[in-house]
VEXBA-269760 format. One line per field, with one value per residue (C-alpha): residue number from 1; z, x, y; residue in one letter. Coordinates in steps of 0.2 Angstrom, whole numbers, m for minus. Each point is the difference from the previous one (the first is absolute). Layout:
BEGIN
seq	NUM|... $
c3	Z|... $
c1	X|... $
c2	Y|... $
type	a|... $
This chain:
BEGIN
seq	1|2|3|4|5|6|7|8|9|10|11|12|13|14|15|16|17|18|19|20|21|22|23|24|25|26|27|28|29|30|31|32|33|34|35|36|37|38|39|40|41|42|43|44|45|46|47|48|49|50|51|52|53|54|55|56|57|58|59|60|61|62|63|64|65|66|67|68|69|70|71|72|73|74|75|76|77|78|79|80|81|82|83|84|85|86|87|88|89|90|91|92|93|94|95|96|97|98|99|100|101|102|103|104|105|106|107|108|109|110|111|112|113|114|115|116|117|118|119|120|121|122|123|124|125|126|127|128|129|130|131|132|133|134|135|136|137|138|139|140|141|142|143|144|145|146|147|148|149|150|151|152|153|154|155|156|157|158|159|160|161|162|163|164|165|166|167|168|169|170|171|172|173|174|175|176|177|178|179|180|181|182|183|184|185|186|187|188|189|190|191|192|193|194|195|196|197|198|199|200|201|202|203|204|205|206|207|208|209|210|211|212|213|214|215|216|217|218|219|220|221|222|223|224|225|226|227|228|229|230|231|232|233|234|235|236|237|238|239|240|241|242|243|244|245|246|247|248|249|250|251|252|253|254|255|256|257|258|259|260|261|262|263|264|265|266|267|268|269|270|271|272|273|274|275|276|277|278|279|280|281|282|283|284|285|286|287|288|289|290|291|292|293|294|295|296|297|298|299|300|301|302|303|304|305|306|307|308|309|310|311|312|313|314|315|316|317|318|319|320|321|322|323|324|325|326|327|328|329|330|331|332|333|334|335|336|337|338|339|340|341|342|343|344|345|346|347|348|349|350|351|352|353|354|355|356|357|358|359|360|361|362|363|364|365|366|367|368|369|370|371|372|373|374|375|376|377|378|379|380|381|382|383|384|385|386|387|388|389|390|391|392|393|394|395|396|397|398|399|400|401|402|403|404|405|406|407|408|409|410|411|412|413|414|415|416|417|418|419|420|421|422|423|424|425|426|427|428|429 $
c3	m73|m6|m13|13|10|m16|m5|18|1|m17|5|17|m10|m12|15|8|m16|m1|18|m2|m16|9|15|m11|m10|17|4|m15|10|13|m14|m11|m18|m15|1|m18|m7|14|m4|13|0|10|0|6|m13|m13|m1|19|m1|m15|8|15|m11|m11|16|7|m17|1|15|0|m15|7|m7|m18|m6|12|m8|8|m8|7|0|3|18|m6|m9|9|10|m14|m13|13|4|m19|m5|14|m6|m18|6|m7|17|8|10|14|3|12|12|12|18|m3|m14|8|6|m17|m8|14|m9|m16|9|5|18|4|13|17|m3|m14|8|19|9|11|m14|m9|16|4|m18|m4|8|11|m12|m10|12|m11|m13|13|1|11|m15|m6|m9|m14|m6|4|5|m14|3|15|m2|17|4|6|5|m12|8|m7|9|m5|7|16|2|m3|14|12|m1|m3|0|m6|12|7|8|m5|15|m6|m16|9|7|m16|m11|6|m1|m19|m7|m7|m1|m9|9|m3|m15|2|m9|7|8|14|m6|m13|11|3|m17|m12|m18|0|13|m10|9|12|2|4|13|9|0|8|14|2|1|12|11|m1|m12|m15|m10|m8|5|m4|12|6|m15|m13|m3|1|16|1|17|m2|16|7|16|2|m17|1|m4|10|10|m5|m19|2|9|m15|m12|10|0|m19|m4|13|m12|m12|14|0|18|6|3|m11|m15|m15|m15|m9|m15|m11|1|m14|1|14|m11|m10|15|7|m16|m2|18|7|12|13|2|m12|3|m15|m5|m1|m19|m2|6|m17|m8|14|m2|m19|0|10|1|11|13|15|9|10|5|17|8|1|17|13|16|14|13|m11|m1|m17|m15|m16|m17|m16|m13|m17|m2|m17|m1|m13|m2|m11|m9|m1|m19|m1|m14|9|19|4|m9|8|17|m2|m8|14|13|m8|m3|19|5|9|m16|m11|13|2|m19|0|14|m9|m16|7|14|12|16|0|4|9|17|m4|m14|5|m9|3|5|6|m15|m1|16|m9|m4|18|4|m14|6|18|m7|m9|17|8|m16|3|m11|0|m11|m11|m7|m14|m2|m10|12|15|m7|0|18|6|m11|8|18|m2|m9|11|15|m9|m6|17|m5|12|16|m2|11|m12|m16|6|5|m18|m8|10|m5|m18|1|8|m14|m13|7|2|m19 $
c1	m123|18|7|10|m16|m9|14|1|m19|1|14|m9|m16|10|8|m17|m8|15|m2|m19|3|13|m11|m15|10|5|m19|m2|10|m14|m13|7|m3|12|18|4|17|14|18|13|19|13|16|m8|2|m14|m2|m4|m12|m9|m2|m9|m10|m6|m6|m9|m9|m8|m10|m1|m5|9|16|m5|8|15|17|17|16|17|14|18|6|15|m11|m16|m1|6|m12|m15|3|2|m16|m9|6|m5|m17|3|3|m9|m16|9|18|11|10|13|1|17|m7|m16|5|8|m17|m11|m4|m5|m12|m19|m2|m14|m11|m3|m19|2|13|1|16|m6|m5|16|11|m10|1|19|16|8|12|m15|m1|13|m14|m10|m2|m11|m12|0|10|13|m1|m8|12|3|17|11|18|8|19|4|16|6|13|11|m4|17|11|m10|1|19|2|m11|m15|m17|m11|2|1|m17|8|14|11|m1|8|14|4|m3|11|17|m5|m4|12|16|15|16|9|m12|m8|m17|m1|m17|m12|m12|m11|1|m1|10|4|m11|6|m1|m14|m16|m14|12|m12|m14|10|6|m18|m6|13|m5|m18|2|9|m16|6|m12|13|m12|m18|m15|m4|m17|0|3|18|15|10|17|2|16|10|m11|m7|m10|m7|m6|16|11|16|4|2|19|1|m9|12|15|m8|m2|18|9|m2|12|12|16|3|m16|m4|m15|10|m8|m1|10|m1|11|m13|m13|m17|m9|m13|13|10|m15|m5|18|m1|13|m11|m10|m13|m8|m13|m12|m18|m13|m1|18|m4|m3|15|12|m6|1|18|8|m11|13|m1|m9|m7|m15|m10|m2|m6|12|8|m8|6|m2|m12|m9|m19|0|5|5|8|1|m14|m2|m18|m9|m16|m13|m2|m11|9|m8|1|m10|m13|m12|1|m16|5|17|m8|m11|14|13|m13|m3|19|3|m14|2|m3|12|14|m1|3|14|9|m2|6|15|5|0|m9|m18|0|m17|m2|m16|7|1|8|7|18|1|10|11|9|7|m17|m4|16|m2|m17|7|13|m13|m9|16|6|3|6|3|m4|15|0|12|7|15|5|m3|10|15|m4|0|16|9|m6|7|16|5|0|9|13|3|m5|m14|m7|m18|m7|7|m4|m19|0|7|m13|m14|6|1|m18|m6|8|m8|m17|2|3 $
c2	142|1|m11|m10|m3|m6|m12|m6|m4|m8|m12|m4|m4|m11|m10|m2|m7|m12|m5|m3|m10|m11|m3|m3|m13|m9|0|m12|m13|m1|1|m14|1|m4|4|3|m1|0|0|m6|3|m9|m9|m17|m13|1|m19|0|14|m6|m17|9|11|m14|m10|16|3|m17|5|19|11|15|m8|m2|16|0|m1|0|7|m6|13|m2|4|11|13|m3|16|12|m8|1|18|5|m10|9|17|m4|m6|m18|m8|m15|0|m10|m3|m11|11|m7|7|8|10|4|17|5|m3|6|16|m9|m12|2|m4|m12|8|m9|2|m13|m11|3|0|m14|m11|3|m4|m16|m6|2|m3|13|7|6|15|8|3|10|19|11|1|m18|m13|4|m18|m17|m13|m13|m10|m2|m7|m2|m2|m18|m10|m13|m12|m14|m16|m8|14|0|m19|1|12|m12|12|m7|16|18|15|6|15|12|m5|m18|6|7|m17|m9|11|m6|m18|1|13|m7|12|m1|14|15|m8|m7|m17|m5|12|m2|15|14|15|16|8|10|m4|m19|m3|m2|10|8|15|m11|m11|15|7|m16|2|18|m4|m14|12|11|13|4|9|11|2|11|15|6|12|m14|6|m12|0|m8|m9|m10|1|14|m6|16|m1|m18|m9|m11|2|m18|5|2|m17|m8|8|m6|m18|0|7|m11|m15|9|4|m11|4|m8|m18|2|5|m9|11|13|11|m12|m14|m3|7|m8|m8|m9|m5|m9|m8|m7|m7|12|9|m8|14|11|13|1|3|m14|4|m7|m17|m8|8|m6|m17|0|7|m14|m16|m8|14|m7|15|5|15|8|17|14|m1|12|9|m13|6|12|m1|9|m11|8|m3|11|m2|6|5|4|8|5|19|10|14|18|m2|m16|1|m12|4|m9|m16|1|1|m15|m10|5|m5|m17|m4|2|m11|m17|m10|11|0|m19|m1|12|m9|m17|7|9|m11|16|0|8|18|m3|m7|m9|m11|m18|m14|m17|0|m18|m5|16|5|15|7|1|8|13|4|3|11|10|3|8|9|19|14|18|15|3|18|m5|m17|5|13|m10|m15|12|5|m18|m4|15|m5|m18|4|14|m13|m14|12|7|18|0|m8|m8|14|14|m10|m1|18|5|m11|7|18|m5|m7|16|10|m11|1|19|1 $
type	m|s|t|f|q|i|i|a|l|g|v|s|a|a|l|i|l|i|g|v|g|v|f|a|s|f|g|g|v|l|g|g|g|s|t|g|s|v|v|i|w|g|t|l|d|s|t|t|m|q|e|v|l|t|t|l|r|s|s|d|e|a|f|q|d|v|s|y|v|e|k|g|a|a|n|y|d|a|e|l|v|n|a|m|a|a|g|i|g|p|d|l|f|l|v|s|s|d|k|l|h|s|f|s|d|k|i|i|t|i|p|y|r|l|v|s|q|t|t|f|l|n|a|f|v|d|e|s|e|l|f|l|t|s|q|g|e|l|a|l|p|f|l|i|d|p|l|v|m|y|w|n|r|d|l|f|a|s|a|g|l|s|q|p|p|r|y|w|n|e|l|l|a|i|a|p|k|i|t|s|l|d|r|s|d|v|t|k|s|a|v|a|l|g|t|w|s|n|v|a|h|a|k|e|i|l|s|t|l|f|m|q|a|g|d|r|i|v|a|r|g|a|d|g|a|l|v|p|t|l|g|s|v|s|g|g|g|s|a|d|a|p|s|a|l|r|f|y|t|d|f|a|n|p|t|k|t|t|y|s|w|n|r|g|l|p|v|s|t|n|a|f|a|a|g|d|a|a|i|y|f|g|f|v|s|e|y|g|a|l|a|a|r|n|p|n|l|r|f|a|v|a|q|v|p|q|v|e|g|s|l|s|l|a|t|f|g|r|m|t|g|l|a|i|p|r|t|a|r|n|i|e|g|a|s|i|v|a|e|k|l|v|s|e|e|a|i|t|l|i|a|q|a|t|g|l|p|p|v|r|r|d|v|s|f|d|t|s|a|d|a|n|a|a|l|f|a|q|a|a|l|i|a|r|g|w|l|d|p|n|p|t|v|t|n|e|v|f|k|t|m|i|e|s|v|i|s|g|a|a|e|p|a|g|a|v|s|n|a|s|q|a|l|r|q|l|v|g|r $
């Protein structure tokens, strides 16, 4: 044999041995046994995670040598990648759905022969499908943080309104009743929508509108590769995407009756906390902070408005999963711990400790004394997301799409087309 053939055979043999080792380790999940030392990394508050692990240790020896290390969100990705490269990374790590694609080549896929697709889909909320590939699961769902609508009771009451909008067309009618204008200046806003720089979660809100219109933005093709679908009807997108973008930006258009927001106003979170905006679209995880910022603010929570007459309900959801890195030193232990951390018992504890809705469908809890808990759980069931190829770059794509419309540089159809082209170029790279 030639030198090249010998090297090629050697590399193939090494890959086979690695694969056998990985699958043999996963076999330990079914066979039980000691987990050994398992180190978990994540950005979740360490006090919360330690509380959950302490409770689990009292009833399950598998958690006796499991430790959690909290990392700062700003440097988490870079620190994780560097640690993996140096061979000193964790055995398990928390990965958000928008970073899943970025880390996909560094993750061990859990084969369907161990956690079947049917079992997975029956156990977890719909957005968990983002973690599925043709070979298995890239991660096991651990947390879900859906987008909801916060509304100011006093501003609604002052306008003679008793209930928040259930549908987007109702918001169109409500906006001029609440918004107060001094010439073109907004003094009281019905809703923080329309711009990019001072609307918190603008990308997620616009994504919700796109997904409610039936557009998945970016999906996974039959071969596992990412496929941009935004505005591409033939590719699985929606012809309504430009209408969704126009709807969003009209709230920042002074010529429209719905005009409620502009770039000169404070960040939407601050405006709502100060009582100057009647509606704020934020995540479930923000509830406690909003209440603490202004004890005199009388606000309630409702589902994000939907398209009236649509049978498909949707809101954006931030999902976090437990993934096993290829560089894990204890793959078998990590597999066992990951499986146990997404069990019904563990997810119940996580939901109680974080205030977030459970990521599992089969977790039952008493919501009779907490109306918000029931609403949050319902939001988790309709939460959706998309496979973000690079959050930093796609932020710029969404920013350009929005600002090109409100500046008059492009019509919504052209802005969506340009964004779709940018996404295709990004995925191609």
